N, C-alpha and C positions, 0 to 999 in steps of 0.2 A: 282646575286652574281658572282664574278669572280672565275674562276677555280683555280687561284693561291691561293686564300684563303684556299682551301681545299687540297693544295699540288698537284694539277693536272695541271702540265705545260708540258714542253717538256721532262720531265723525265717519261712520262706515259708508255713507253715501257719497255720490258725486252728483249733487243736485242741480247744477246749472252748467251751461256752456262754459268751458275753461275752469270748471271746478266750483265756482261760486260767484256771487255778485261782484267780488273784488277782482275777478278774472286772473287770479294768481296761479292757476294750475297746480294747487297745493293740496296734498292729502296728509293728515296727521297720523295716518296708519304707519306702523313700523314692524309688523310681523315679517314682512320681506325687508331685509336690511343688507348691509354691506357684507356680512358674514355668510349669508345663505342665498343671495340673489343668483349665484351661478347654478343653483339647483332648479331654477324655474323650468317648468314643463308646460306643454299645452294642456289646458283644462277642457276646453271645448272650442268648436268651430261652428259658426253659423253662416250658411249660404243665403244671403239676403235676396238674391235674384236681380236680374236686370242688367248684368254686365254684358258689354259688347266685346267679346273675346276674339272676334274676327277682325274688326277694324280698330279695336283698342281705343275707342273714343269716349268711353264712360269713365267716371271718376267717383270716388267717395271721399269727402273731406269732413265727414261727420265726427264730432266729439260727443259720444253718447252719454246720456244721463243714466244714473243708477239710483233708484229711490225705493227703499224698503224691499230690496231684493228683486226689483224689476228694472230691466234695462230698456231704455227708449232710444231709438236711433232711426236712421234713414237708409234705405237700400240703394244699391247702384242704379236701380230703376226709379229712384225718386219717390218711393213710397215709405211712409212712416210705419214703424213696427214696435212691438213690445216683446221682450223675451224674459224667461226665467234667468236671472243673472248668474245663478249657480250652475245651471246645466246648459244654457244656450237654447232651450226649447222655446219655440215660437208660441206666443200667447195670442197675438193678433197682428195683422198687417193690412194696411189700407189698400183699396183698389180705386183710388181717385183717377178720373179720366177726363178732367176738364180740358177743353181746347185752349191751351195756354203755352207760355214760353218754356223752353227747356231751362233747367237750372242744376247746379251742383250744390246740394244742401250741406251746411255745416252743423246741422242738428236741430233740435226742438227745444221748447221752453215748457216748464211744468208749473202749474198753479193748483193750490188746494186751499179750501177754507176749513178743512177737517171733516167735512161731510161729503163733498164731491171733489174730484180731481180732474183737471183738464190738461191736455197737451196742445200747445200752439205750434202750428206747422206751416211754414211758408211753402206753398205749392205753386210754382210759377208766379203768375200775377195775382194770386189769391193768398189770403192768410186764413187758415182753418183753425177752428176750435174743435178738438176731438175729445171724446170721453176717454179718460186714461185707462179705464177698465176694458173697454170694448173696441176702441179705435174709431167708433162711429162719430160723424159730425154731429154737433149739438145744435139742433134747429133754432133755438132761441138766440144764438149768437149771429149777429149780422143778418145776412140773407141766407137762410138754410145752412147755417154753420160756417159761413165764410164772409170775408169782406174783400172788396175789390181794391187793390192797392193803388190803382191809377186815379181813383176818385180824389180830387183836390190837388193833383200834381200836374194837371194839364196846363199848357200855355200855348199861345199862338206859335205855329211853326214847329212844334215838337212831334216826335214819333210817339209810339205807345208802349215802348219797352220798359217794363218795370218788374222786378222780382224781389222776393225777400229770401236771400240765401243764408243769412246769418241770424241766429235765433234772437228774438226780441227780448228786452229786459222787462221784468215785472216788479213793480213797487206797490205793495198792498194789493189793491184791486185795479191797478192801472197798468196797461200793456203799452210799452214804449217801443215804437217801431221805426227802424231805418230801412232803407231800400237800396237796391242796386239799380241804376239807370244806365243808359248808354253813355259812352265817352265822346261821342261825336257832337257836332253843332246842333243836332236835333234832339238832344237829351231833354227829358222831362225835368221838372223842378225836383230838388233834393230835400224838400221839407221833412222835418222829423215830426211824427204824429203820435198821440197817445189815445188809447181806446179803453173803454170799460171792459174788463175781462169777462163779465157775464153777458153783456148785451151787444158788444161791438160798437157801441155809440162812441163817436169821437169826442174826446174831452178837451184836448188842446193841440195846437199846431205851432211849431217854431219855424219861421221862415228863414232858411239858411241864405237865401238871397233876399235882403230886406225890401220891404215895400216903402213907399213914400211916408215919411214921418217916423219910421222905425230906426233904431240905432244901427249904424253901419250903412245906411242907404247911400250916403255921400262918398263911400269908398268904391262905388261903381259909377258907370255912366247912367244917365237918366233912363228909366224904363227897362233896365237890364233884367228885372224880374219877369218881364214879358218876352224877352228874346234870348235869354241865356238859361241853361239848365245845369244840372249837376250840383256840386257842393253838398253831396249827399253822405249820409252815414251808412256805408255798406259793410264796414268792418266790425261793427258791434260796439257795445257800450259797457261801462262799469257803473255800479250803483252803490252809494253809501246809504244803506238802509236806515241807519240811525239818524243821519243828518237830513235824509230825504233829498239827496242831490244825485242826479244822474250826470255822468261824464260822457259826453258824446263827441268823438272825433268826426271830422268831415273830410271829404275828398276834394279834389280840385274842381273848378268850374270847367264846363265843356265849351269848346274843344280844348283838349289837354295842352296842345303845343303852340297855340296862337291866341293872344288875348287883346289884339288891336281893337276888337269890338267890345271890350269890357275894361277900359283903362281904369287904373286905380288899384288899391290893395286887395279889393274883393273880399271883404268880410261877408259871410262867415265861412268861406271856402278855406280849406287847409287849417282849420282851427280845432283846438280842444275847447269844447263848450261845457261849462258847468251850469246846469239848468235845475230849477226847482222841479222836482219830480211830480209834485201835485199840480202845478200850474203851467209848466213850460217856460216860466220867466227866466231870462238870462241873469245869472248871478255874476259870472265873469267869463272871460275867454282869453285865449292866447293863440295868435296866428303863427304857425311854424314856418310857413312860406308865404311871402307876399306876392300877389299877382302870379300865381303858379303857371308857368309855361314849360314845365319839365315833367309833368305827371308825378309830382312828388307828394301825393296825398299821404296822410297818416295811414299806415298799412295794417294796424292791428288795434284791438281794444286796449284801453288804458289799463294800468295796474294800480291798485290801491294798497298802501302799506303804511307802516309807521317807521320813521327813521329817527336817528338821534344826531343832533348837531349842537355843539357847545353844551353838552350835558342835558339838552332839552329834547323830549320826545315830540315829534311833529307828525300829524296825520298828513300823508302826502299822496299825490296822484302823479303818474308819469305817462308819457307817450313816447313811442319809438318813431324813428324816421327811416325812410328808404335810404337816406344818405348815410346812415350809420350813427346818428346822434340819438341822445335821450334827453328829453325835457322833463324837469321835475318841479312840481309846484306845491305850495301849501294848499291843502284840499279845500279850505274854507275861503281864504282871501285871494287865492290865485297868485300869490307872491312867488317868484322863482326862488327855489332853495339852493340853486347853484347859479353863478353869474351867467347872463346871456348878453352877448355883444352884437350890436348891429354893425355888420361889415359891408363895405362896398363891393359890388360885383359888376361885371361888364354890361354895357348897354347892348341893345339888340341892333343888328344890321338890317332887319326886315322892315320894309316900309309899313308904317301904320302901327307898328308894335312899340310899346313903351315899357320896358322892363323896370322892375323896382330898382331904385338906386342901391338899396341895402337888403340884406337878409339876416335873420337872427341866427347866431351861432352859439350854442351852449359851450361854456368853458369847462363844464363838468356836468355829469360824470364823463369819464373818458370815452371817446368814440369806440364803438365795437367793430368798426371796419376801417380799412385804409380809406383815405380821402381823395387821392389823386391817381391818375394813370398817365405815364409818359413812356417814352421809348425805353427807359431804364427798367420799366416794370413788365416788359414783355417776357413771357415764359422762356426759360433757358432751353427747354427741350421742345419748343413749338416747331412744328413743321413749317417750312417757308418763313423762317424767322426774319431773315433779311427783308423779305417783301412786306411782312407785317410791320416792321420798324419803319420802312419807307412810307407806308400808309399812315402810321401814327404821326410822322413828321408833317404830313400834309393836312392833318385834322386839327380841329379846335379841341384842345384837351389840357389837362394839367391842374384843373381846379373845379370845384362844384359850381353850379348855377351859371354856366355859359349858355346864353340863349341860343336856340337852334337858328342856324343861318342857311345860306345856300350851299355851303360845303359840309362835309362830314363833321359832326360834333359828337364827342364821346361822353357818355354817362358812366361814372364809376363811383360807387357801385351802380349796377344797371337799373333800368326803369322799374323793376319789381324787387329792388332791395339788393343789399342791406337787409333790414328787417322785412318780413313778409307777414301774410295774414295770420300765420300760426301764433304769433305773439311770443311773450316771454313768461317765464315762471318766476315766482318770488317765494322764498322759504320763510320760516318763522324767525330767522335771524336777519331779515331784510337783505338777503343776497339774491340778486336777479340773475337768471340764466337765459341767454338770448341766442337762438339759432339765427344765422344770417348767411348771406352769400356775397361773393365779390367777383362777379363776372362783368366784363365791360359790354356795353351796348352802344350802338351808334345809330344816328339818324340825321336827317336834314329836312328842310322845308322846301317845297316847290309850289309855284303858283298854280292855282286851278285855272284852266283856260276859261276865259269869259265867253259866254254865249250871248251875243248881242240879240240874235233872233230867238226869242223864247220858244219858237216852234222849229228850231234848228234840229238836224238829225243828230242823234247820239248812237254811237255804235256799241255793241255788246262789250268790246274791249275797253272803250272809254268808261262805261258803267262799272266794269270790273275794277279798273284802276281807281276809280273814285271811291267805291264802297269796300273793295276787298284787297286791293294791291298793297296797302300799307302793312298789312299783316302777312298775307300769303305771298308777297313778292311781285315785282313788276312782271316777271316771266313765269309766275305761278310756281316758283321754286320752293316756297316755304322757307323755314329756317332750320338750322342744322339739328337742333335738339328735338324737333317735332312739336314744339309748343304751338307753332303755326304751321300746320302740315302743308306739304307741297300738293298742288292740284293738277300737275301736268298729266298724270295718268289716272284721272279721277274716274273714268269709265270702268276701271278694273275693280273699284270699290263700291260705287254708287250708280243707281240709275237716275234718270232725270227727276222722277217724283221724289226720290230721296233727297236730292240737292234742294229742290223747292221747299221741302219740309224743313231742312236745316236753315234756309234763308228766312222762313216764316217763324220758326220757333227758337232759333239759336241753339248752341250746344257748348257746354263747358265755358271757356273764356269768351266765346263769341256771342255777342248779343243778337237778338232777332233783328232782322232788317225790316221792321214793320213799316218803315217809311217808303218802301219801294212800291211803285204801282205795278199792276199785273204785267204790263208790256215790258217794264224794266226787268222784272224777275225773269221773264221769258227770254229776254235778250242776253242776260248774264248767264243763264243756264245753257243757252245755245252756244255761247262763246266757250264755256268750259268744256263743251262736247265737240268743239272744233268748227263751229259755224259763227262767223262774225257778222251777225245781222245788224240792221240799224232801225231805230224808231224815232218818232218825233217826240220832243220833250213834252210831257203832259201839260195841258193848259192850266190845270188847277193846282200845280205843284207850288206850294207856298211854304216849304220847309225852311228852317233856319240854315244858313250857309256861312262859310268863311272863305276868304280868298286864297288860303293856303292849305295844303295837306302835307303830312309828314311821310317820309319814305320808309317807314316801318320800324318795328321794335327789333332791330337787328342784333341779336346776341352774337358776339364775335368769337368764333372758334377757328382753330387751324384745320387743315384738311383731314386730320385724324379724329376730329371731333372733340378736342380739348380746348378749354378757354385759353385765350392768348395771353392772359395775365399770369403772373407768378402765383403759384399756390400759396396759401390755401384758397380753394374756391368755395368751400363751405365751412362754416365755423360754428362752434358752440363756445360762448364766452360767459364767464362769471364776473359780476361786478358788485362790489360792496356799496350798497346805496347810502350807507352812513357817510362814507368818505368819498364816494364817487370813483374809487380806484379799481382798476381791473385786477382780479385775483388770478385768473388763468384763462387761457384760450387754447382750444384743441380743434383739430380738423373734425368735421362731421361728415362721415361717409368716405368711401374709397373706390378706386377703380382697380379691380383685381389684377388686370393685365399690367398695370403700372407697378403694383406691389410685386408682381412676379419678376419685373425688371430691376427690382431693388430700389425703386423710388418710394420714398416715405409717403404715408397717407396724405392725400391732397385735399380731402373733402370733396363734396359734390354739390351741385345745385340741390336745393331742398325746399320742401313745402310742408308745413305743419308745425305744431308746437310741441313743447315738452310737458312732462308731469314730474313734479318734485315731491318727495315724501319725507316725513320725519324719520324714516329709517335710513336716511343718509344717501338716498338713491335719486338720480335723475334719469327718467325713462324718455326716450325719444326715438322715433322712426325717421320719417321726413326725407331721408336720403334716397338718391337714385339707385343705390345698390340693393334695395329691397330688404334691408335688415332693420330690426328694432334693437336698440342697445340700452344697456344700463351703465351709467357713469357714476363714479364716486363723486358726490357733489362737492367734496372738499378739495379734490385734486384734479378732476377731469379725467381720471383713469377709467378705461373701459373694464367693467367687471363681468359683463355677460352680453351676448348677442344671440339673436335667433333669426333665421331666414324666414321671410314671410311669403305667403302664396302670391302676393303682388305687393308693390311698394305701398308703404303706409303714409301717403300724403295727407295726414290728418294728425290730430292730437290725441294721445292715449288718455284713458280714464282709469283711475285707481279706486277700488271699492272693496267692501267686505260683505260676505253673506255667511251666516251660520259659523262665525268664528274663523272664517277663512278669507284671506286677502287675495284679490285678483288684480290683474292688469289686462286691459282690453284695448285693441287697436283696430280701426277700419282699414282694410287692405284693398284699396280701390285702384291703385296704379293709374295708368292711362295718360300720364304726363311724361315729358322728357323721353319719349319713345320707349317707355316701359309698358308691359302688358296690362290690360285692364283686369280687374277682379271684382268679386262681390262678397268676399268673406270678411267676417269679424272673427278675430282670433283672441281668445282669453288665455292667460297664463296664470299659474299658481304654483306653490311649492308642493312637492309630492306628499 
């Protein structure tokens, strides 16, 4: 029997992050289909190593590549590896040990000229070129096989934190790289750079905060490129290889929640950039949020697809938003393919802040989340419901883009979506499938006490509140879902050297606190272990600062640990990109204890993306309940599910080897108070 009959032809690989340069998470394979998917069994399991199963602090967000029967991925211990994709047998694994920042990698990139093949791997503050056959660094690339990502991103007053956790895009022999930098006032520049894949030589740079004379410079205050950072591409890019255009979204400028020191629209923060992949020249752009003071950066790579409007086929590019919107454009001209309306929103009450008068709201496609949260939207079975309603009545809420003020302001969806970094899948019929969440988050702004005497004493508690309190809580209580862990009993989990290492290197969502002086680190550690010592402010501290800090990313749960909003709390939505109409929406994930009480599936918080196939299946894990599921892509009906050894906060890959189709998922857990793991699990038909 021919391989083609089973959908196993030259589409058998999963050659790039999210499936290909178009980032559509799509596989043309159809051996596994709606009729037989319920028969899926575990084919193999690979223990990648490096999981912290005691403190449950490690994660794996990797979407592995499969090329010519070899799988390339990243372990829970942040080492790159290669496996036999049919058996799970390890071929090689790196033992990199640079003194660098901790990171959670989303995968690697692959390049070959037909004679040699290379893997490009972001390891902390370095980008490595590895021999695809051996995993060894290639000495002729950069300096002994690696380039330092900080080179070219420094500015006065910045810290040194930079990593590459999302795989770079490759066009011909050009490696196009984005980075993650901190979100505080001390953030490095977010420039997008391109390098020669063979030598590591820099080819071009696009300044996301423009320099004098560059387009967009007047949308900032003068000299902001010297005193503001961020506006970085941390989420990945899409690439039209035929047109030679790279589509690069950007994040918000830092600090996320106050922009009084960067008045203006702030191009090219919060933009979809269309750049000439050969030169880095801007072809067009669209800004999805003006003067972002809500942490509403574009959360995922773009999708490239072809849609039909008025009988005409149009090559399109889209980006998702944390707010639950989708923006769709002509890939060449940048013309919106659905109307976008500039709507007025409230002014800021914070002295020195000047919010944008309007924000762009797409009138199509239909939003994939609800857009407001009021007392009417409080969960019917929430514990302390009356008290929650009373708090809602006292808060600023009811619409998007309310600037943070002195009292509680509600974000809905929350600060991490709506859409999240896992992104969306698009099938061959231009149907998009979007995982999202709808949990309320609240915060406010408070003034940072002014220190008139630069040699004034700072206590360990003051330093903790300045650098750590926004995430871990004023009283070290953390948040309910464990995204920001409580630190009240820290001595039970860590010793003082362990805490110092986390402050120096970062971990998971937490960036390294590279801006801290030794005395400051010592005082913070002492405070966490019960001693509130004081130090004099360092004489030479010239880091960027802002006059306000936020009071945390406070995800709002009732006392039983459930979101205070009406379900669904996690969703999977199908949208026809030709019409912009929603086809279906179903909950993604469940709480078994609520199901036992007769409550319909609510969905859960989720991280990671889907994979969609020509066999009519959409595969996704992502949910807190540690399952991977197969949905009928036409109806949203669940056809199969399997319990994973740890939650799959990652995107699955679909591939075939030797006339057999597989599905593989990284099971790293470690978020939302779920256990950490280090296994990759592959499924196939018996």
